[in-house]
N, C-alpha and C positions, 0 to 999 in steps of 0.2 A: 193474114191470120186473123180468124173472127175473135173478136172480144167475147161474144156469149156463145157457148156451145151447148149441146144438149138440154136445150130449153124445155121446159115442160109446164102447162099450165095446170095447176093443181086444182084451183077454182076460181071464179071471179075476183081480181083484186090480188091473186097469189102466183108467184111461179117460182120453179126452181131451176137451177142453171148450173153449167161449169163455166169458168173462164178460161179461155183460150190463151191470156198472156202472163200467166203463172206457170210454176213447174210443178204442180200438183193438180191432181184429179177430184179435189173435193167438192162438194156442192155448196152453193148460196141459195138463198131465197129472196125474193122481191116483193115487197108487201105494199100497196096502195094506201094511204091513210084517208080514212073514211070522211068525207066530207071536206077534203083538200086535196089540191092537185099536186102530191108531194108521194115519193116514195122511200120506203128504208130499206136498205139492203144488210142481211145478216148472212155471215159465214156460219153455215152448218155443221163444219170440220166433220164431216164424214164423207167416203165415197161409195157407201151402199146407198143404192136409191130408196129402198124401203125406209131405212133409217132416216135419210133426207126428207123424205115426205111427212114421217111424223113429227120431225123437228120444225119443219116448215109451219104445218097445222098449229105446232104449240105454240110459236112465236106469234103466228096470225091471231090465236084466240088472246093473248096477251096484250097484244097491242091494240085489239077493239076494246078490251076492259079499262086500258089506261087513256083511251080517248074516249070511253065514257064516264070514266070519273076525272077527266081533264088533267090528267098526269103527263107530264112532258114524256115525249116519244123518243127525239133525238138529244142525244149528249153533247153537251157544250161545255169546253174547259172554262175556267171563271176568267183568265185572261181574255177570252173570246167575246165573252159577255160585257166585261170591264172595258174592253176597246169600243164596243156598240156603243155603252152608255156615255164614254169620253167624247165621242164623235157626235152625239145627240147634244152633249153639253156644249160642243164648239158651235153647232148650229143655232142653238138657243144665243150662245153669245153673238153670234153674226147677225141675228134678228135682234139684240138689243134686252133680251128677256135677263140675261145674267150680263156681268162683267167678263171681259176677255179674261182677265186676271184669275176669275173663278176658274173657267174651262181650262185654262194652262194648268192651275193647281192640281184639277181632278186628272190630267193628262200625265202629269207628272207622279203623282202618287200610284196611278194604275200601273205605269210604265216601271216604277220603282219598287218601295216597299212590300206594295200589294202582290205584285206580280211574283216577287222573290217568295212570299209566305204561301200564296195559294195559287199561284196563276197557272200550273199544269193541271191542278185539281179539276176534276169534274164538277160543275157547279153543284150539282144535286147531291154532291158528297161534302160539301162545307159545312160542317154542322154548325151548332150552337157551341160546342167545346172550341172549336177554331176560332170562333168569334172571342169568346172568353179570354182564350191564350194569347192572343194578339198582343196586349200590352208588355207581357213578361218577354215574349219572342222578340219585340222591336228594343227592348231595353238591352236585352242581349246581345242583338246582331246590329243594331244602327250607332251612329255616330251623329250627335247634334251639330248646331251651329258651331262653327269654328273649334271642330274636333270635341265638343261638350257632349254631356249627357242628353239624351232625346228628352225634350219636355214632356209633361204630361200634356200639355195644350196641343203639341204637334201630335202625340198619340190620338188624342180626342178628335182632332181634326181629320186625320186617316181613317179612323174608324167611323166617322160620320159617312166617309167616302163609301167604304166598306158596306154599310149597312144600305147606303142609297143604292147600289150595284144591286145588291140582293133584291130590293124592293120593284127595282128595274125589271129584274128576271121575272119575279114574282107576275109583274103586271104584263109582261109577256107571253105568261104561262111556258117559261122555260123550266121552273120547277113548281111543286105544289105551295100554296099560302102556309103550310105549318113549317116551310123552312124560315120563315121569317125571325129575326134575330129579336130577343128579348132583352131588353135592359140594358145599361151602359156600365160596364165595370167601373168600379172605383177610381177617379183618376184625380188627382189634387188640382185646385183652382189655383193657377198661377197667380201671385200677387201680383198688382199692378203698383209698380213702385214709382210714386211719383217724386217730386223734389220738394222738401219741405222748405219753408220760408227763408229759413238761415242758407238751406244748399242752393237754393235761386238767388239769392244774393251774392253767394259766393262764386258761383258760376258767371253771375253777371259780371263782377268786380275783376274776376281770373281772368275772364274771356278778354277784357280790353287789354290787360298785361298780356296776353298769350298773343292777339293780333301785333302788338307793337313791336313783338319780338321777331315774326316774319324776316327772313332776309332775301328771299328772292322774289321778284314781282310775280311770279305764279303762287307762291306762298301767301303774299299780302292778299292777293285777290280771294283766293279761296277761304282764308282764315276770317276775313271781313264778310263774304257773302255767307258762310257757315254761321258766324255771329247773329247776323240780322235774321238767318232763316230761323234760327233757335228762339229768337224775340216774337217773330211773327208766330211760328207756333205756339207757344206757351200763352201767348194773349189772343188767340183766337181758338184753339182746342180742334182745329183741323187734325183730320187722319192724314197719315204720309200719301197715302194715294190720290186724296184730293188735293194736297199741296202738289202733287206729280203733275194732275190736271188741271190745276188752275192756269189761266191766260190773263193777260192784261185786261182785256175786253170784260172779264169776269168781276171787276173790280170798280165800284162806283161808291162816289161820296154823297154824301146826304145830311139831313138833321134830324135829330129826334124831336120829341113833342115839345122840348124846352126849348128848341134852337141850339142843341149843343151840336157841333159837327161828329159824324160818326160815319164809318164805313160800312156798306152793304156787299158783300161779297158772296158770289153763286160758286157753289162747290159741288164736285159729282165725284162719286166713287162708290164700290160696292154696289153696283147697278141702282144706286139712289142718287137724287140731286136736292139741294136746299138753298136757301138764302141764310149766311149767318151775319150777324152784328158784330161789327170791332170798333173799339175806341182810335178817336184820331193818332194816337201814338204810334198803331199798326200801319198808318198811311205814311207816317214819317220813316219806319222802317223798311217800307217797301219803296218809298221813293230813293233810299240810299242803294236799295237792291237793283230798282231801274238805272240809277247813276252809273253803277258798275258794268251791268249788262250789255252784250252786245246783240241782244233780241229786245227790241223795245215794241214793236209794232202789237197791235190790239190782240193778234190772232197767234201772237209768240208766248211760249212758256213762261212765267214768270220766276221759275227757278231753273237755271240752266249752268252747264258748265262754262269754263273761261272762252271756248269757242262760239259759244251761244246755242247750242245744241242742248235738247232738254236734258235736265239732270236725273237719268234714271235711276240711280241709287240714292238722290238726295243728300250728298255729302257725308254718305254713311262712315266712310273712313277718317274725314276729317272733324267730323261730330264725336268719334271714339277719342280722336287722339285729344281733343280739348276735354273729354269727361275723364281721362288718364290724367292729363296735366292738374286738372282741378282736384284729383283723388275723389271722383264723384262717379267713376264708371259702376261699380257694384252698388246696387240698392241696399236696403235692411235685409231684405230676404236672400241676400248673395247672388240675386240674378242680374248679369250684366243689363245696364240700361239701353234701350235703343230709343230711336225718334219717337215712338209710341209713348214714352214716358212724357213728352213735353203735353200731349193731349191729356194725360193723366194728371199732370199737375196743373194744367187749366181747370180742369173738372174740380179739383181739390180746393184751390184757392176761389172760384166761384161759390162753390157751397159753403165753406167758411166764412164767405162775404155774406151769406144769408140769401142766396138766390134760390129761389123756388124751384123744386126739382122737376117739376113739369115744364117750366119756362127753358130750366138748362137743358132736360132730353130735346125739347125743340131744336135749340140752339147747336147742340151737339150732334144731332140727328140719329139719336138712340132712344130706347126706351127709359121709362121710369124705373122697370125692373131692373135694367140691366145698371143703372146708376146705384140703385139702392143695394145691388147684390154686390158692386166692386168699390163703394166708396160709402159704404155704411158706417164705417169706423170715423168717417170725418164728422158725422153728425154727433157722434158721441162725445168727440172731443169740443166741437163747438159748443155742446149744451151740457158742459162739464157742472155748470153751476146746478142744473137740474138734477142731474145724475146724483150729484154729492148732496142734494139738497138734505137738511136735517142733520148732517155729518158734522162733528168738531173733530178737526185734524183729519186722522182716518180712524177714529174710533166709532162704533156703531151709535147711532142715535138712540136716546132713551125713550121709555115708552111713555103716553101720556101720564102725569101723575108721579112719574118714578123720582122726578126730582124733589117735590114737596115731601115724598114720604123719607127719600135720604135725607132731607133737611130736619127732619122731625125726628128722626133716628141720631142724628148728630145732636140736636139741642138737647135732648133727653140725657146723652151720653155726657155732655159738658155740665148739665145739673147735677148730675149723680157725683161726678168728681168735684164740682163746688162743695156739694153738701160734705162729702169725705173730708174736704180740706180744712171746712170751719171746724168738724168735729176734733181733728187732731189738734186744731188750734185751742180749743177750750179744753181738751184733756192737758197739753202741756201746761196751761195757766193754771190748773189745779194742783200739779204737782210741785209748781215753782214757790 
């Protein structure tokens, strides 16, 4: 059986035909796309030849107009374009342009919540309204970590990928530029709950007690490793991905300009790399880690599980166990603390100690703007004497000259009372 029957050329680049593999006799047209070696086939939904000719010519004219004005000719679903974008991100990760974690995150968001929301929708029909309504839909239909609520930070990440896919579609000319999303819906910035000094001291002291209460060799190993991991993280400001990538060869002993022993630690993560500086005490914590580990060669991961394989989850469950044991699991904002809180603790302590924000940004591999945005409250507390300058207790300071004016009024009132008192005494003396 022939696939194409009753084929007829209407004009150059346009034919009408029937299909021999379907159970009807309706016409189709095939249009050659101008300046491209591609064709678009359209069902004309009629069995009448004259009607088919008219419909085919109208479609031909419409497509020429779309090509002229750089409008998309071929329809694609959002999922089709999103998958193409995710594949491109994976290629970039393989080339070292972005991290593998970034590519995996994009893939998971594309196949997960974004596919559920607009996956089957033709991408040219994904409107600004669909973009703006995503946070509400996500909260109503999603479950956060450990069956909790979806956080605004998660929604923000997903929406950034959502927007990147639309920008990708525009760059590929799958959709016109006016479909670019505008603005970002208002989302709360999650407070980065660090450990305050008293909380850190409590974690330190309770952690030692917690280690001693382990009853099995495996329990002892993991509690000791977790405890030293926390000390390293709180005293270096490393990101968890950087700790996961850390190898023994990346740690070098050195001296500062005053001859004090320090560590230089090469870290890499989030597609970036840098050297951070740590005090000698961190070297002591790492020595304890190495004494426990079965992986101590230069190319081995520093943080491992008990069999010597890299710790993919960085003792997440054990860290949570200690935080619960110490009653420090939830921060002041009510959000459960994670291993990232150790990095925030480092930043808070360094700023409180007076470290310059520019130097700290370099040490932590971030920007000054990011530090000011998330740790601005630290400077307020640190400079409380300046903030409260001129205030007595919690009363507002007086205006210049206000004190002398009040004193003059008080003196005048006292003199008036004194004269009145002397007059009463003289009056009683005359009547006695």
